[in-house]
Each structure stands twice: as structure tokens, then as C-alpha cells.
C-alpha positions in Angstrom: 7.2 -13.8 20.9 6.7 -12.6 17.4 5.9 -15.5 14.9 6.1 -15.6 11.1 2.7 -17.2 10.7 0.8 -14.9 13.0 2.7 -11.6 12.8 5.0 -11.3 9.8 3.7 -13.4 6.9 0.4 -11.6 7.1 2.1 -8.2 6.5 3.0 -9.2 3.0 0.3 -8.6 0.5 -0.4 -10.9 -2.5 1.1 -8.1 -4.7 4.3 -8.2 -2.5 4.5 -12.0 -2.8 4.0 -12.0 -6.6 6.3 -9.2 -7.3 9.2 -10.5 -5.2 8.8 -14.1 -6.4 9.9 -12.7 -9.8 13.2 -12.1 -8.1 13.3 -15.4 -6.4 12.3 -14.0 -3.0 9.7 -16.2 -1.4 8.0 -14.0 1.1 5.2 -16.5 1.8 7.6 -19.4 2.5 8.7 -19.6 6.1 11.4 -22.1 5.3 12.9 -19.7 2.8 12.6 -16.6 4.9 14.1 -18.2 8.0 16.9 -20.2 6.4 19.9 -19.8 8.7 22.3 -20.8 5.9 21.1 -18.1 3.5 23.8 -15.5 3.0 22.8 -12.6 0.7 25.7 -10.6 2.1 24.7 -11.3 5.8 26.3 -13.7 8.2 23.1 -15.7 8.8 19.4 -15.7 7.9 20.3 -13.7 4.8 16.9 -14.0 3.2 15.0 -12.5 6.1 17.8 -9.9 6.7 17.8 -8.8 3.1 14.0 -8.2 3.1 14.4 -6.2 6.4 17.2 -4.2 4.7 14.9 -3.4 1.8 12.1 -2.3 4.1 14.2 0.0 6.3 14.0 3.7 5.5 17.3 4.4 7.4 19.1 2.4 4.8 17.6 4.7 2.1 15.7 1.8 0.6 12.1 1.3 1.5 11.7 -0.3 -1.9 9.2 -2.9 -1.0 6.4 -2.9 -1.8 7.1 -1.4 -5.2 5.5 2.0 -5.2 4.1 1.8 -1.7 2.2 2.0 0.5 5.4 1.5 2.5 5.6 -0.4 5.8 5.1 1.8 8.9 7.9 2.1 11.5 5.8 -0.1 13.8 5.6 -2.9 11.1 9.4 -2.6 10.5 10.0 -2.8 14.3 7.8 -5.9 14.5 9.8 -7.5 11.7 13.0 -6.6 13.7 11.5 -8.2 16.8 10.8 -11.4 14.8 14.4 -11.6 13.9 15.5 -10.7 17.5 13.2 -13.5 18.8 15.0 -16.1 16.7 12.9 -16.2 13.5 10.0 -18.1 15.2 7.6 -20.0 12.9 
């Protein structure tokens, strides 16, 4: 299983964390990222799903990190697997 501590949190650089904290997005906070009650336009786990949406090139976004280097397709797939595995700590 993919975990936030071992697999996902480590993908965010300090620049990512600092930049997104200005927008109230706490990339380095598992509780925030895995909050099942967060909406953000999604039915559940909206914080995590919003970040995934921002990373996904198919959505025409890929806006994080600001200016790149952007996440690889493998990193995005790993993030998707974390969500599919139930947002494991």
C-alpha cells in the first residue's frame, strides 16, 4: 500500500510546501491532506483530490509546482494509488 509518510509527502519539495501554504494548502500535513470531510468541489477528501487535480496534465493544469519541474506521470500515478488505497498515513 502507498502511504503518505513514505511515498507521497516526500514528493513535495520545501518550495511546494511554502508556496501552497500561502493559499492555505498544507501539503506537509497528513491530517489536512487526508481529511475525508474536505469538499473543495469533490464529494470527499477534497484537499487531496484538489491537489491531484492540479497535478494532472489531462485536466490541463499541471500548475504545481509553480514553474516546474512538473511531476512525472509515474509520480501522479503513485498519488492516484495513494487515494485508491484509502489515503493511508
